[in-house]
N, C-alpha and C positions, 0 to 999 in steps of 0.2 A: 510227174512234175505238175505242180499247181502254179500258175502264173497269176500274179495279182497286180492289176493296174490301179494306180492311185495309192501306192504303198505308203506314202507319207501322210495320208489323210487319217482321220480318226477311225473310220470304218476299215480301211485297208490295213492299217498298222495292227488293229485288233485282230483282224482275220489272220494275218500272217503270224502273229504271236501264238494264237490258238493252234494253228496248223503245225507250227514248229514244235509246240509242246506235245502234239500228238505224233511227232516223228515223221511228218509228211515233208518231202522235199518241196521247197518253195523257190520260185523265181520272183524277186521283187522288181517291179518295173517302175523306174524313177525317171523324172524329167531332169533332175539335178544330180549329177554324179557326186557333188559335195556332201550329199545326204546318205551316201551308200554305207558308211561305216557301221551304223547301228544295225543295219540289216545283215551285213556280213558277219557281225558279231553273233547274230541269231542263227547263223549257218545258212543264210539264203544265198542263192545264186543271184547275181545282179544283172539287170538289163537296163539300158538307158534309151528312152524313146519319148518323143513328144506326141501327145494324143492327136495332133493335127497332121502327123507324118505317117502315111499309110505304110510306106516301105519300112520305116523303123519299127512300127508296131508289129508288122508281119514277122520281122526278124525276132522281136521280143517274144512273140507268141509261139514261135516255131518249136515243135516238139513237146509242147505242154498238153497234157491230157485233159486238164480242166483250167479254165480261165475265168477270173472274176473281173468284170468290167464296170466302170462308172462312166458317167457322162458329165464332166465338170462344166460349169457355166462361167462365162466371163461377164461379171456384173457391169463392166465398163464398156462392153462392146457396143459400138454405135448401132449396128444392125444385129441385135442379140439373137433373134429367132433364126435368121438365115445362117448366122455363125454356128449356132447349135445344130442346125440341120446338116451343115457340112461335116460337123464332127461325127454325127450319127453315121453318115455315109462312109466316112473314113474308117470308123470302127467296124462297120459291116464288111467293108472290103477286106480289111486285114484278117478278120475272123474267118471269112469265107475262104481265104487263101491258106490260112494256118490249119483249118479243119480239126479243131480239138474235139474230143468226145463230149465234153460238157462245157457249157457256158453258164455262168451265174451273173445276172445283171442286177445291180443295185438300182431299183426303180422307185416309184413313188406312189403314195395313195392318190387316187384320181386318175391314174394312167390309163384307165379303161375308156376315158372320154376323148373323143376326137376333136372337140372344139370347146371354147369358152372357159378354159382353165389356165390360160396364161403360160407361165413358166413350165407347168406340168405337161404341157403339150410335147415338150422334148422327150418325155418318158413314154408318151404314147407312140411317138415316132421311133424311139429306140426299140420298144417292144415289137412294133410292127416289122422293123428291119431284121431283128434277131429271129423272129419266127420264120423267116425265109431260109435260115441256115439249116443245113443237114447235120444237126447235132442235138443232143439232149439239152434242154433249156430250162433253167430255173430263174423265174422272175421273182425277186425279193422286193416287194413293194413296201417301202419303209414309210412310216408316218413321219411327220416333220420332226427334226431333231430338237431335243430340248435345248441343246447348246445354242440354237438360233435366238434364244432370248437374251444372249450375252449383252449386246449393246444396250438394249432397252432396260435390262436389269440394272446395269451400272447407272443409267440415267435415273432410274427410280430410287436407287440407293442414295443418290445425292440429293434428289429433289423431293422425294416423298410422293411422286406421281409416276405411274406406269402408263405410258401411252400405249393404246391397243388398237390394232387394225381389225381385231375380231369383234364383231357385233352380233348379239348383245354380249355384255361382259359375263353373262352366266352361261354362255355357250360352251359345252364340253368339247375339248379339242383332243384328237388323238395325237400323241407325241411319243417319242422314244429317245433314249440316250443313243448317240452315234456309236458309242462303244458296245452297247447291247446289240445294235444292228450288225456290227462287225462280228460279234460272237455268234449270232444266229446264222450269219452267212457261213462262218466256219463249220458250224454244225451241219448245215445243209451240204456243204462240200464233202464232209466226212461220211455222210450217210450214203448207203447204196441206193441208187436211183435207176429204176427200170423205165419209168414213163418218159415219153418224149418231151412232155411239158409239165412243169410243176409251178404253180403260182402260190406264193406265200405272202401274207400280209403280216407286218411286224409293228407292234406298238408296245408301250410301256405297261406297267402293272395296272394303271388306271388312267382315266382321262382327267384333264384339268381345265378350269376356266381361267380367264384373265384375272378374275378376282382371286382365284387360288394362287396364281403366280404372285400377285401383289402381296397377299397375306404371307406367303413364304419368304419373300424378300424382306418384309417388315419383321418377321420373326428372326431372321438371320442377322439383320442389322440393328435390331432393337429400336426401330422407329416406326411411326405410322406411315404406311404406304397404301395408297388407293389407286385402283385402275381407272383410267379415263379414256373413253372412246375417242379416237381421232376422227374428225369429220372426213367423210369420203373425199370431199373436194380438195382436202389438203394433202392427200396421200402422195400424189406424184411429186409435189414440191418437197415434201419431207424426205422421200426416198432419194431424190436427186441431190439434196443437201448431204445425204449420207454417202455420196460417191457413186451412185448408180447412174448409168446412162439413161437418157430419156426413154429409149426403146425398152430397156430392161425394167425401168420403173413402170412403164405401161403394162408389161407382162406380169409384173408382180402385183400391180393393182387388180388386174383381172383375176389373178390367183386368189387374192384375199376376198374378192367378191364371190368367187366360187366356193371358198371355204365357208363364208357366211351364209351361203345358200344351201349348204349341206352336201355339196357335190364331191368334196375331197374326203373320201372315206373308203372303207372296205367295199370291194365290189361284191354285191349280194350273191350268195350261193356259188361263189367262185373261189377255189383254192382253200387254204387253211389259214388260221390266225395263230401266230406265235407271239408270246409276250416276253419282253425284257423284264429284268428285276429291279432296275435302278429307278428310284423315286426322283421326282423333280427337285425336291429339296437338296438331294445329294449333288445334283448338277449345279444348282444355283450356289451351293456352298463353295464348290470349286471355282466358279466364275467370280464370285465376290471375295474369295479368300477369307470367308467368315468362319 
């Protein structure tokens, strides 16, 4: 039995679909029972658990030979970093009690750094906690999801201007479709693993600049679109206007600075690199309905 936490997310849903196509029994772990039907229709066993509830998670994990975990973040949490830290502790506690043979964690590029990476520090903490478990561990470090361009892409389609936190605009950025990340996760779960630890980095078929994103939006919408760098001093206010808490905006600002300094990337000489097949234009086409 493979238990998948975060079943309703793009990554989790894709992993589940691939595993079921391969005939693997799956337990979909959901927070909302109202979303269970589509997974029941796939032949999944259903478990209901909140990621902040160690007892419920332990029950949901019980009896699973392999468990895929995520570490969701609350962008509106007043104390975002401490909230995420508690979540890591809860996951670790539940997994230690459940004792699965294999744990696959959806991690992040830059998770090897212990400081100065903002939001990505949660993945450093997650990896450190999971390394303490007596289980085979797969760390799938995913590049930033292409789907994260959604809000700014819609702004650009309307205004002809794509605001960018990435400087310079010619900086090549590692990205991947969330659906490709889910497929790679399923592949890893289906493969026979003997090593106690496996680190895999995942990104798309190629890297893109902010200028590339603007050009793709322009091509899809039939209008001129140019990328414009957002001044660093404006980042916190822009992020908070988008609904982020002040603390989360600070962590995301730190992450963008780390990106621009080249720290959010593959860890050199560690693990392997797998590539998705989805091009950015395909993702933007879905986002824009073009």
